[in-house]
C-alpha positions, -999 to +999 in steps of 0.1 A: -484+449+555-489+480+534-509+496+561-496+484+595-519+484+624-502+509+646-496+533+617-533+532+610-541+544+645-517+573+641-532+583+607-568+580+619-561+601+650-545+628+630-575+631+607-599+631+636-581+660+653-591+683+624-628+676+627-653+704+635-673+682+659-658+660+686-648+626+672-654+593+688-627+566+693-638+530+695-616+502+706-625+465+708-622+431+692-641+412+665-641+377+651-661+351+632-663+333+599-661+350+565-667+331+533-650+299+546-622+318+565-619+322+603-604+353+620-603+371+653-584+402+664-584+438+678-603+467+661-596+505+663-620+530+648-622+568+647-657+582+639-656+619+627-689+637+625-690+670+605-726+683+606-746+659+584-715+642+571-696+614+590-664+596+582-656+563+599-620+551+597-613+516+610-585+491+612-588+455+621-558+433+626-563+395+628-533+377+642-551+344+641-563+342+604-572+308+590-580+299+554-593+267+540-566+247+523-541+276+525-531+275+561-530+301+589-513+334+595-524+370+599-547+395+581-552+433+582-583+452+569-583+490+567-617+506+561-629+541+551-667+546+554-683+580+546-720+585+556-743+614+546-772+617+570-801+631+549-823+632+581-816+627+617-821+589+613-816+581+576-787+584+553-766+571+525-733+553+531-703+540+511-674+520+522-640+508+509-621+479+524-584+472+517-577+437+528-545+418+529-536+384+544-505+363+548-509+326+555-489+295+551-492+290+514-498+325+500-499+363+505-528+380+489-546+414+489-580+426+477-602+456+476-640+458+481-665+487+476-698+490+494-728+512+489-763+514+505-784+530+532-778+538+568-803+542+596-800+551+633-823+556+662-834+545+697-844+509+705-853+501+741-838+535+750-804+527+735-788+540+703-788+515+674-775+519+639-779+496+608-761+497+575-776+478+545-752+475+516-744+460+482-708+451+479-683+438+453-646+430+449-627+453+426-593+451+408-600+415+399-574+394+382-546+368+386-517+375+410-481+368+400-481+336+419-512+323+401-538+328+428-570+344+414-594+368+430-629+354+438-650+382+421-670+383+452-702+403+453-734+403+473-753+421+502-744+429+538-759+441+570-741+458+598-758+462+632-744+482+661-763+485+694-752+502+726-755+480+757-746+505+784-725+535+795-702+544+824-688+577+833-662+579+806-672+554+780-700+535+763-701+499+753-714+484+721-721+450+704-718+447+667-728+421+641-719+421+604-735+394+581-732+390+544-743+367+516-725+367+483-716+348+451-679+340+443-659+321+418-643+289+431-605+287+429-593+275+395-564+273+371-557+308+355-545+290+323-580+279+316-606+301+334-607+329+308-582+352+327-558+348+298-584+351+270-591+314+265-621+298+281-618+260+283-627+252+318-646+281+334-647+284+372-678+275+391-698+301+410-707+293+446-728+310+473-714+316+507-718+339+537-701+355+567-709+365+603-686+386+623-694+397+659-676+424+679-674+443+712-664+480+712-658+506+738-664+542+727-646+572+741-659+608+735-681+619+706-719+621+702-742+594+717-758+582+684 
């Protein structure tokens, strides 16, 4: 993997140590279905607040990745998500995902960009935050082994809710859902990738639902 799981933790922690406000470290696991693929694995996140700016750095490693018709293997997603809080409860967020998976029949990577709004507040006396974003895949094209990118784009919602705290940590549930359009897998010789359109790929609509559990250590309670 280009960004191994343990190396990601070291990099994230080093960046967090330079923050002006006390960062949060979140550790947990997430899993579910994403556009026809299944995955589950550990998640590590460092959340660095600097006044009205916040930088979330996250790495999710899925040792049980499964892809339709391509087999099973593992996957790693590294995420950088800056947020600018315009008010105490409303802001603008962006996000970049670097995803790579290795399954039975193929190894593939992809990059995705997100942009939208962020909200946070209290619900039933517990902190809740919601991110609403438009997203799309970038760097589209055909890989050397002939596997094409899906040109995925759509909308997503991320919900994070605190369910309780102990003396040294707080506990959260997360839910990320998305709906998007993507091109079905085709033959790169005739889908227009090489400049000749004779059998264009069909566009399909699919979705995802990923649930997670996180334990937060340190940082602000928001």
